[in-house]
N, C-alpha and C positions, 0 to 999 in steps of 0.2 A: 504494500500500500504506500502511496506517495504522501509525503508530508507537505507538499506544495499547497499553499492556500490560494484561493481565488482572490486576486487583487484587482479590483475594479476602480476605474477612475470615474468620479461623479462630475457631471456638468450642471452648473447652477442655472436654473431657468427663471430665477427670481421668485419672490414671495414664498420662500421656504420650500421650493420644489426643485428636485434634482432628477437627473436621468443618468443611467449607466452609459458612459461614452462608447464602450465596446459593443453595445447592442444597437447603436444607431446605424441605420442604413442610409437615410437621407433627411435633409432639413430643407424644406421648401416654403414658398410663399403660399398663403391660403387663397389667393385671388383667382387662380386659374380654375376653369370648369372641371377638368379631370380631378383636381384636388378636392373640390367641393363634393364630387361624386364619391371619392375615396372616403371623405369624412362621413358621409351619410351611410355608406356601406359598413364602416367601422362602428358607427352608432347602432345600426341594426344588429350587428353581430356581437355587440357588447365589448368591443375592443377600442372604444374611443375613451381617451383619458383627457379631461379638461384640467390643465394646470395653469389657467389664466387668472384664477382668483377673482372672477367676475369681470375681468377686463377684456378688451378686444383681442382676438387671436391674431397675432402678427406672424407666427411661424407654425408650421406643421411638421412634426417629427415622426418619421416612420421607422419602426424597429424591426429587428430580425423576426420577432414573433408576430408580425403584422399588426401590432398595436399602433394606433395613431394618437399622438400626443399633441394637444394644442398648447402653445406657449404665447405669452404676451410680449415677448421680446423679439426683435428683428432676427431673421435668419443669419444676417451678417454678424450680429452680436454673439449668437451661439457658435458660429464658426470661429470667431476670435477666442472664445473660451476653450476651444479644442487645443489651442497652443500652450 
């Protein structure tokens, strides 16, 4: 058995919300029609996570597990936090 522990890096989404960096597939703007459809499909399949704390969604994060996370910070801000 390996003694190696999972070490994940957390990305701050603001308002006490974080996401695991290694699980993110894409960070996109919520304005495009395909992204709006993706959000609705995720809502129907119970895979939509709202991390906006009641604010406007400015970024949509797609994860390996096909969860869709709404964030109130810009995609560019999230990309900067990857560094």
